[in-house]
C-alpha positions as CSV (number, residue, x, y, z in Angstrom):
1,X,-15.0,20.1,-1.0
2,X,-14.4,19.2,2.4
3,X,-15.6,16.0,4.4
4,X,-17.6,17.1,7.5
5,X,-17.0,15.4,10.6
6,X,-20.2,13.4,11.8
7,X,-19.5,14.4,15.5
8,X,-16.9,15.5,17.7
9,X,-17.1,12.0,19.5
10,X,-16.1,8.7,18.1
11,X,-18.8,6.5,16.5
12,X,-17.1,3.5,18.1
13,X,-14.9,3.3,21.2
14,X,-12.8,0.5,23.0
15,X,-15.2,-1.4,25.3
16,X,-14.0,-2.2,28.7
17,X,-16.6,-4.9,29.1
18,X,-15.0,-7.2,26.2
19,X,-11.3,-8.0,26.9
20,X,-10.5,-8.4,23.4
21,X,-11.6,-4.8,22.4
22,X,-11.0,-2.7,25.7
23,X,-8.1,-0.9,24.3
24,X,-8.4,-0.2,20.8
25,X,-11.4,0.0,18.1
26,X,-10.0,1.5,15.0
27,X,-9.4,1.6,11.3
28,X,-12.9,0.3,10.1
29,X,-13.9,-1.5,7.0
30,X,-17.4,-1.0,6.0
31,X,-19.9,-2.1,3.1
32,X,-23.6,-0.8,2.4
33,X,-26.1,-3.9,2.1
34,X,-28.7,-2.1,-0.1
35,X,-31.0,-5.0,0.1
36,X,-31.4,-4.8,4.0
37,X,-30.6,-0.9,4.1
38,X,-27.7,-1.2,6.5
39,X,-24.3,-0.6,7.0
40,X,-22.1,-3.4,8.1
41,X,-18.5,-2.4,9.7
42,X,-15.6,-4.6,10.5
43,X,-13.4,-2.8,12.9
44,X,-9.6,-3.3,14.2
45,X,-9.9,-4.4,17.9
46,X,-7.5,-5.2,20.7
47,X,-7.4,-5.6,24.5
48,X,-4.7,-4.6,27.0
49,X,-2.8,-7.7,26.6
50,X,1.1,-7.0,26.4
51,X,1.3,-9.4,23.3
52,X,-1.4,-7.0,21.5
53,X,-3.2,-9.9,19.7
54,X,-5.4,-7.9,17.1
55,X,-9.2,-9.2,15.9
56,X,-12.0,-7.9,13.9
57,X,-15.3,-6.8,15.6
58,X,-18.5,-6.5,13.8
59,X,-21.2,-3.4,14.1
60,X,-24.1,-2.4,12.1
61,X,-26.0,0.7,11.2
62,X,-29.5,1.6,9.7
63,X,-28.7,5.2,9.3
64,X,-24.9,5.0,8.6
65,X,-23.6,6.9,11.6
66,X,-25.1,5.0,14.8
67,X,-23.6,1.7,15.2
68,X,-24.5,-1.2,17.3
69,X,-22.2,-4.2,18.2
70,X,-23.4,-7.3,16.7
71,X,-21.8,-9.7,19.2
72,X,-19.8,-9.9,22.4
73,X,-17.1,-11.8,20.5
74,X,-14.9,-11.0,17.5
75,X,-16.2,-11.8,14.1
76,X,-12.7,-12.9,13.1
77,X,-9.6,-13.7,15.1
78,X,-6.1,-14.8,14.3
79,X,-5.5,-18.5,14.1
80,X,-2.4,-19.6,15.9
81,X,0.0,-21.6,13.9
82,X,-1.0,-19.8,10.7
83,X,0.3,-17.0,8.9
84,X,-2.0,-14.6,10.5
85,X,-1.8,-16.2,13.6
86,X,-0.7,-13.0,15.8
87,X,-3.1,-10.2,14.2
88,X,-5.6,-9.2,11.9
89,X,-5.8,-5.7,11.0
90,X,-6.6,-2.7,8.7
91,X,-9.5,-4.7,6.8
92,X,-10.8,-3.7,3.4
93,X,-14.4,-5.3,2.6
94,X,-16.0,-5.5,-0.9
95,X,-19.0,-7.6,-2.1
96,X,-19.3,-9.6,-5.3
97,X,-21.7,-12.2,-6.6
98,X,-22.9,-12.9,-3.1
99,X,-19.5,-13.2,-1.3
100,X,-17.5,-10.6,0.8
101,X,-14.0,-10.5,-0.1
102,X,-11.9,-9.3,2.6
103,X,-8.1,-8.1,2.5
104,X,-6.1,-7.7,5.6
105,X,-2.9,-7.1,7.2
106,X,-1.6,-9.8,9.3
107,X,1.6,-11.3,11.1
108,X,2.3,-15.1,12.2
109,X,2.9,-14.1,15.7
110,X,1.8,-11.3,18.2
111,X,4.0,-8.2,17.8
112,X,3.4,-6.3,21.1
113,X,1.9,-3.1,21.7
114,X,3.9,-1.2,19.1
115,X,3.9,2.2,21.2
116,X,5.6,0.7,23.9
117,X,9.4,1.0,23.7
118,X,12.6,-0.4,25.8
119,X,12.6,-3.9,27.8
120,X,8.8,-3.6,28.5
121,X,8.1,-4.3,24.9
122,X,6.7,-7.7,24.1
123,X,8.7,-9.5,21.6
124,X,7.9,-12.6,19.8
125,X,10.0,-15.4,21.1
126,X,10.6,-17.1,17.8
127,X,11.2,-13.7,16.0
128,X,14.7,-14.4,15.3
129,X,14.3,-18.2,14.6
130,X,11.4,-18.2,12.1
131,X,12.5,-19.4,8.4
132,X,12.9,-17.1,5.7
133,X,10.9,-15.0,4.9
134,X,9.2,-14.7,8.2
135,X,12.4,-14.2,10.4
136,X,11.2,-10.7,11.4
137,X,7.5,-11.7,12.1
138,X,6.8,-8.9,9.1
139,X,3.4,-7.6,7.9
140,X,1.9,-9.7,5.1
141,X,-1.4,-9.3,3.3
142,X,-3.9,-11.8,3.1
143,X,-7.4,-12.5,1.5
144,X,-10.6,-14.2,3.1
145,X,-14.0,-14.7,1.9
146,X,-17.6,-14.8,3.7
147,X,-21.0,-14.8,3.0
148,X,-22.2,-13.8,6.5
149,X,-19.1,-11.9,7.9
150,X,-18.9,-14.5,10.7
151,X,-17.5,-17.6,9.2
152,X,-14.5,-17.3,6.9
153,X,-12.6,-19.1,4.3
154,X,-8.9,-17.9,4.8
155,X,-7.2,-17.8,1.2
156,X,-4.0,-16.9,2.8
157,X,-1.1,-14.5,1.8
158,X,-1.5,-12.7,-1.7
159,X,1.3,-10.4,-1.5
160,X,5.2,-11.0,-1.6
161,X,6.0,-12.3,1.7
162,X,9.6,-11.0,1.4
163,X,8.4,-7.3,1.0
164,X,6.1,-4.9,3.0
165,X,3.2,-4.1,1.0
166,X,0.3,-2.3,2.7
167,X,-3.0,-0.7,1.8
168,X,-4.0,-3.4,-0.5
169,X,-7.4,-3.1,-1.6
170,X,-9.8,-5.0,-4.1
171,X,-11.8,-3.2,-6.7
172,X,-15.4,-4.1,-6.0
173,X,-16.1,-5.7,-9.5
174,X,-13.8,-6.9,-12.4
175,X,-12.7,-4.7,-15.1
176,X,-12.4,-6.2,-18.5
177,X,-12.7,-9.7,-16.9
178,X,-9.8,-9.2,-14.5
179,X,-9.4,-8.5,-10.8
180,X,-7.7,-5.2,-10.0
181,X,-5.8,-4.1,-6.7
182,X,-4.6,-0.9,-5.3
183,X,-1.4,-1.4,-3.2
184,X,1.5,0.2,-1.7
185,X,4.8,-1.8,-1.7
186,X,7.8,-0.5,0.0
187,X,9.7,0.0,-3.4
188,X,11.3,3.2,-3.7
189,X,14.2,4.5,-5.9
190,X,14.9,5.6,-9.4
191,X,14.5,2.3,-10.7
192,X,10.9,2.3,-9.6
193,X,9.7,5.9,-10.6
194,X,9.1,6.9,-7.0
195,X,11.1,8.3,-4.0
196,X,9.0,7.5,-1.1
197,X,6.1,4.8,-0.7
198,X,3.4,5.3,-3.3
199,X,0.2,4.0,-4.6
200,X,0.6,1.0,-7.2
201,X,-1.9,-0.9,-9.3
202,X,-1.9,-4.5,-10.2
203,X,-4.5,-6.9,-12.0
204,X,-4.7,-10.5,-12.0
205,X,-6.8,-13.4,-13.2
206,X,-7.0,-14.9,-9.8
207,X,-7.6,-12.6,-7.0
208,X,-5.4,-14.8,-4.6
209,X,-2.2,-13.4,-6.4
210,X,-1.4,-9.9,-7.2
211,X,0.4,-9.4,-10.7
212,X,1.3,-6.8,-13.0
213,X,2.0,-4.5,-10.4
214,X,2.9,-0.7,-11.6
215,X,3.2,2.6,-10.3
216,X,-0.1,4.8,-10.4
217,X,0.3,7.6,-8.1
218,X,3.2,9.5,-6.3
219,X,3.2,12.3,-3.8
220,X,2.6,15.9,-5.4
221,X,1.9,18.1,-2.5
222,X,3.3,19.2,0.8
223,X,0.8,17.7,3.0
224,X,1.6,14.4,1.3
225,X,5.4,14.5,0.9
226,X,6.7,11.4,3.2
227,X,4.3,8.9,1.4
228,X,1.0,8.2,0.2
229,X,-1.5,5.1,0.2
230,X,-5.0,4.2,-0.9
231,X,-7.5,3.7,2.1
232,X,-11.0,2.5,1.0
233,X,-12.3,0.5,-1.9
234,X,-13.0,2.5,-4.9
235,X,-16.3,3.4,-5.6
236,X,-17.9,3.4,-9.2
237,X,-19.3,6.8,-10.4
238,X,-20.3,8.2,-13.7
239,X,-17.2,10.2,-13.5
240,X,-14.9,7.4,-12.8
241,X,-13.3,5.2,-10.0
242,X,-13.3,7.4,-6.6
243,X,-10.5,6.7,-4.5
244,X,-9.9,8.2,-1.1
245,X,-6.3,8.3,0.0
246,X,-4.1,9.3,2.5
247,X,-1.0,11.4,2.6
248,X,1.7,12.0,5.4
249,X,3.4,15.3,5.6
250,X,6.5,16.3,7.3
251,X,4.7,16.9,10.2
252,X,3.8,13.2,10.2
253,X,-0.2,14.2,10.4
254,X,-2.2,11.8,8.2
255,X,-4.4,13.7,5.8
256,X,-7.2,12.5,3.1
257,X,-7.2,13.4,-0.5
258,X,-9.4,11.7,-3.5
259,X,-8.7,11.0,-6.9
260,X,-10.6,9.6,-9.6
261,X,-9.4,6.8,-12.3
262,X,-10.9,6.1,-15.5
263,X,-13.4,3.5,-15.4
264,X,-12.2,1.3,-18.2
265,X,-8.5,1.9,-17.7
266,X,-7.9,2.5,-14.0
267,X,-4.2,3.2,-14.8
268,X,-5.2,6.7,-15.9
269,X,-5.6,9.3,-13.3
270,X,-8.4,11.6,-14.3
271,X,-8.3,14.1,-11.5
272,X,-6.8,14.8,-7.9
273,X,-7.4,17.1,-5.2
274,X,-4.7,19.6,-4.5
275,X,-5.5,20.3,-0.7
276,X,-6.7,17.6,1.8
277,X,-10.6,17.1,2.1
278,X,-10.0,16.0,5.8
279,X,-7.6,16.2,8.6
280,X,-7.0,15.5,12.1
281,X,-8.7,18.0,14.3
282,X,-11.0,16.4,17.0
283,X,-9.6,15.1,20.3
284,X,-9.9,11.5,19.2
285,X,-7.9,12.1,16.1
286,X,-5.0,14.3,17.8
287,X,-4.5,11.7,20.9
288,X,-4.1,7.8,20.8
289,X,-2.0,5.7,23.0
290,X,1.5,6.5,21.5
291,X,3.5,9.4,20.1
292,X,2.2,8.6,16.7
293,X,-0.6,11.4,16.8
294,X,-2.6,13.2,14.5
295,X,-4.2,10.2,12.3
296,X,-7.2,10.0,10.4
297,X,-7.1,6.7,8.5
298,X,-10.1,5.2,6.7
299,X,-10.9,1.8,5.5
300,X,-14.3,1.8,4.5
301,X,-16.6,4.0,2.5
302,X,-20.2,3.8,1.2
303,X,-22.7,6.0,-0.7
304,X,-26.3,6.3,0.9
305,X,-28.7,8.5,-1.2
306,X,-26.1,10.5,-2.7
307,X,-24.0,10.9,0.4
308,X,-20.4,9.6,0.7
309,X,-19.6,8.4,4.4
310,X,-16.1,7.8,5.0
311,X,-15.3,5.6,8.0
312,X,-12.0,6.1,9.7
313,X,-9.6,5.5,12.5
314,X,-8.7,8.1,14.9
315,X,-5.2,8.2,16.3
316,X,-5.0,4.5,15.9
317,X,-7.6,4.1,19.0
318,X,-11.1,5.1,17.8
319,X,-13.4,5.1,14.8
320,X,-15.0,8.2,13.6
321,X,-17.2,9.1,10.4
322,X,-17.3,12.0,8.0
323,X,-19.4,12.7,4.9
324,X,-20.2,15.1,2.0
325,X,-22.5,15.1,-0.8
326,X,-20.9,12.8,-3.5
327,X,-21.6,14.8,-6.5
328,X,-20.0,18.0,-5.1
329,X,-16.7,16.0,-4.4
330,X,-16.6,14.6,-8.0
331,X,-16.9,18.1,-9.4
332,X,-14.1,19.4,-7.2
333,X,-11.9,16.6,-8.3
334,X,-12.7,16.7,-12.0
335,X,-12.7,20.7,-12.2
336,X,-16.6,20.9,-12.4
337,X,-16.8,18.5,-15.3
338,X,-18.5,15.6,-13.3
């Protein structure tokens, strides 16, 4: 079962009318508000400033595919002088008990347009002067809370600040009374059980601190040989937790796969797709601002009337959507037993 691209055009593109989102709109988080029957989306956005300050924009859709921006201003922006003072990007969004929980990648200071090389590249003036462990203005992951996606309580860093840890995604409900996270620490080697960056699982009593981290899944196929990482929040189904994940092959293309985790014991992988369920083909997935092309990278997925809709970033510049019947994908993953 393959995801079907909604359109050969993006569903959200950079908007030259707003300086803060004139260059990039990509990597969207999403959540389906069943009460109001609408999809809310938070997307990564930036303008053409050399510092490359990154914000989150907010859009909504009543059909899951046609989105309208909610405001001319960002829904969330970096706060200078804090750990997320330079960028807020790659959001993942879940809702529990009337609160939205948002994990996002951040840096203390802007890091410049990353596709620019040489002396033209903006560099944080304090880059080499920051105290340990922020001496290189490295990427961290933070957690924030909101009830309206406009006003935020920032909970701060939740990962080890001395270690790159990406794709940190909270499960949308507790399991056996504990919060669970998927994440991808850059821990590789025989002592960790993986040769390349892989998907890990953590559980904790307090969502502000990842604990009990252990390896969950490693690359198994050629299309995911360089690394794998989880993409969007797991979706609870009768067959298990559905997880959309990405694999990067030797051609450096980002492709998508899917796996199922046991509902009560998410350490157990029930099934996994052998072939990609989606890969870069449309023009906005193949051509971005830099040489790192061929990217489909979701941060959000929803289910509406039995249809799985995956929202993804195309080539780090645009937002696209792709979908399939949820039950058909579950059958493929579980070998027809779903």
